[in-house]
N, C-alpha and C positions, 0 to 999 in steps of 0.2 A: 479574382480572388474571392469576392463576396458571393458570387454565384457558386463557386466550388464549395465554399463553406456551407451554403444553404443546401447543396446537394448531399454533402456528407452528413449534415444534421438530419436530413430526410432518411438517410440510410440507417441512422441509429434506431429508428422506431422498429422496423422489422427485426433488427438484430436483438434488441432488448426483449421484444416479444418472444422470439425464438429461445433466448436464454431463460426467460421466465417459465416457458413450457417445460424445458429440460429440467430446470430446478424443481418445479412442481412435481414432475413425474419421479425424479430421483429421490426426493424426500419421502414419497410414499412407498418407495422400495427399500427404505431403511429397515433393518431388523427391529423387532419390537412392535408394540401396539400402543398407539396414543391413548386408547381408551383406558389403559391401565393407570395412566397419570390422573385422569379425572375420576374414574370409578373407584380407584383405590382398592380397599379390601372387599368392596362389593362387586368386584369385577366378575365374580362367578354368578351373580344374580342377573338373569335375563332382563328384568325390568330396569335394573341399574345400568346395564349395558345399553339398552335402548334409550334411556334418558341421557346417557353420556353421548351417544351418537347424535341425538337431536341437539344437544348443547354445543357440540363441536361442529355441527353441520355435516357430519360424515354420512348422514342418511340420505343426502342429496347425491345426484349424479356427479361424476368427475368433471363434466363440462360446467355444471353450475358452480361446483367448488372452485374451479379454476377462474371462472368469471368473477366470483367474489374476491378471490385472491388478487386478480389483475386490477379490478376496479378500485380496490383499496389504495393503490398507489396514486390514483387520481383524486380520490376523496380524502386521503389522509387517514382512513380507517383501515389499518393493517391487521385488525383483529386483536384478540387478547391472548396473553400468555397462558398456556395450560397450567403452568406451575404456580405463577404468582397472581394471575388474574389481571395484571396491569396491561394497559394498552401497549402493543408492540411499538407503535410510533414513539411513545414516551421512552421506552427502553432504548431504542436506537438513538433517540435524541440525546440521551445521557452518554451513550457509548461512543458515538461518532466524534465529538470534539476531542476525546482523549486519544483515539487512534489517529485522528487528523493532525493533532499537535505533535504526537510522537513521530509521525511520518514527515511532517514539515521540518522539525528540528533535525532529524536524521539526514534528510536530503540536503538541507542547507549546510550542515557540517561536512557532509561528503563532498559537496561541490566546492565549498570554500577552501577545503584542504586538498582535495583530490586534483582539481584542475591546475592550481599552481605547482603542485608536485609533479604532475605530468609534463607541464611546460618546462620546468627546471630539468627534469630527467631527459627531455628531448633535446634541449639546447646544450646540455653538457653530456652528450652521449659517451658512454663507456667510462665516465668519470666515477669517482667514489660515491658522489651523491646519486648518480644514476643507478649504480649497482645496489646501493642501500634502498633506494626507492623501489626497485624491481623486486628485491628480496622481501621488503615490507608488503608489497602488493601481493606476492604469492602467499605470504603468511595470512594476510587479511582475507584472501579468497578461501583459505583452508579452514578458518575458524568458524564453526556453526554459531549463529548468534545466540541460540539458547544456551550453549556451553559457555560462551563468554559472559552472558548475563549471570549464569550461576556462579562462575568463578569470581566475578566482580562483587557479587553479593556476599560470597563467602569471605573474601578478603576484607571488605569494609566492616563486616560484622565481627570477624574473628580478631583482626589486628587493630582496628580503629574503633571497635565497639559502637558502630553507627549503622543504622539501617534506614532506608527511605521509608516515608510514611506509606502505609498500606491503603490509606484513604486518599483518593485523588484530591489534590488542592487545585481548584480552578485558577487559571492565571489572572482572571479578572478580579479575584478576591485577594490573592497574594502572589504577585509575580515572582518575587524572590524565592518563596517556598516552592512554588510550582517548578521553577527552573532547576532547583536543587533536586527535587523529586524526579524530574524527567531526564536529568543529565545522564545517568548511567544507562537507563533503558534506551535512550536515543543513541548513545555511543555504541551500545551492543548491536542495535539494529543497523546502524550506519556503516559499520566496519566493512562489510562485504561490498556495499555500493561505493564506498570511498576507494577501496582497492581497484574495483572495476573501472571507475571513472579515471583514476590515475593512469592505469594501463592503457585505456582507450585514448585518453588525451595524448599520451606519449606516442602511441602508434600513429595516430592521426596527424599530430604535429610533425613527426618525422617525414611522413608522406607529403604533407603540404610544403614543408620547407625545401623539398626538392623540386617543386613545380617551377615552371618558367616565370610566372608572374612574380614570385618571390625573389628569384634571381634578378629580375628586371628592377624590382624595388631597391635591392641592394646596389645594383649598378648605377641607379639614379641618385645615390647618396642618401637615401632615406635612413633615418635614425633607427637604431636597434629596437627601441620601444615601439616605434610606429610600424616597423616591419612585423614584429611579433604579434602585437595586439590588434592592429588595424587590418593587416593583410592576412597573416597566417592563421591567427586564432579563430577569426570569424568563420573561415572555411573549415577549419579543423573541428569546430564545435558541432557540425551536423551529425556525425555518428555518435558524439557524446550525448547530444540531446535525445537521440533515438534510444540510447542505452538508459538514460535517466528516466525517460517517459515510460519505458517498459518496466523498469525496476521499481518505480514508485508504487505501482499496483502490487508488485511482489512484496514490497515493504509492508503495505497495509495488511496483506494476508499472511505474510511471513512473520509478522510481529506477534502472532498468536501466543507462542510459547513464552516469549519475553514478557508479554502482558501477564501471563499466568505466573511466571517466576516473581515478578515484582508486585503482583496483586493489583494490577491496573484494570479496572472494569471497562476495557475498550471493546471494540467490535470483535476482535479475535477471541478474547476471553469470553464474551457473551455468546459467540457462536459455539465454542467448545462446551460451555455449560449447557446451552440449549440442546445441543446434539446428544450430550450424555443423558439429559433428562427427557429426551424425546419431546421437547417443546417445539413442535413443528412450525407453528406460525412465526416464531422468532428465527428459526433456522432458515425458513424460506425468505423472509424479508432481509435478513443479514446477507445471505448468499446473493440475492439479486442486487443488493447495494454494492457488494464487492465486485460483482461482474460488471455493473454499470461503470464503476470507477475505471476498470481496465479499458472499456470501450471508449469512454470520454477522453481518457489520457491518450489513446492512440490517435484520436481525432486532433487533439491539441498538438501532438508531435508533428503530424502531417502538415498542419497549417503553419507551424513554426519553420518548416523547411523553406517556404517562400520568403519568410522574413529574414532568415540568415543568409540565404543565397537566392537573389531574384532570378538567377538563370534557371532555377528549378521550376518547372511548370507544375504547380500543385493543382 
């Protein structure tokens, strides 16, 4: 297990380097000119353009530019924002906790609600609760999170005359205020994952409940709780864990519009703003961070397989 984990960690290095190269190239293919951001109205002046190139490091070769970009992740110097002049590391340092908290709250809510609903639906197949759960799952899969976020904000502001704060309240300063502020965005982000987890848990549980080892447990007189939670659920969770691991990365990137709707200055909102303003250092660092999240989560999911089912050789 440890050797496999070490091998997978070693594979992360070339993967992340390859992604960084792809992101570096794609950012430079974006329409627009970064020099316009720095030179401003003097963009037509050759001397101003030359000075802007030197300031941005664009007068160097692409290989040197990429090396500065890559080495910044090891030194912590990710460059400075073209727009604000702030260090990119500081900008990400403020944005990451917001998106991370939003993702964690959404995932916890989806798992805490979705897994029990899936178990209930599987153990009471074709009952009214099963039918309602399946209909609710289809509805949850059909609602775009940005649409739900907009509707929730309209309802609370129109009928209850209440709107969440547009300034993020750190949980270490005011936990209650933070949870109130993050409740609606987290629910909007979590609804799709909740529905997917519920449906996957139901499907997986129905398959496992028909296995021989479960019937053997029933025949030996094992209690209902023990059969469901100790025997069936542990094996049924393997595809559910795969789904959650894949979707967490999607939650972080897919929460972009929700962050914009609620005015949360998270990673997604930062990426949209930087792309719109052609703030390329921020775009590059943010994109690499999101890509790294996907890669690391896939590694964690693979390693969890062996924990959930020792028969699986990871």
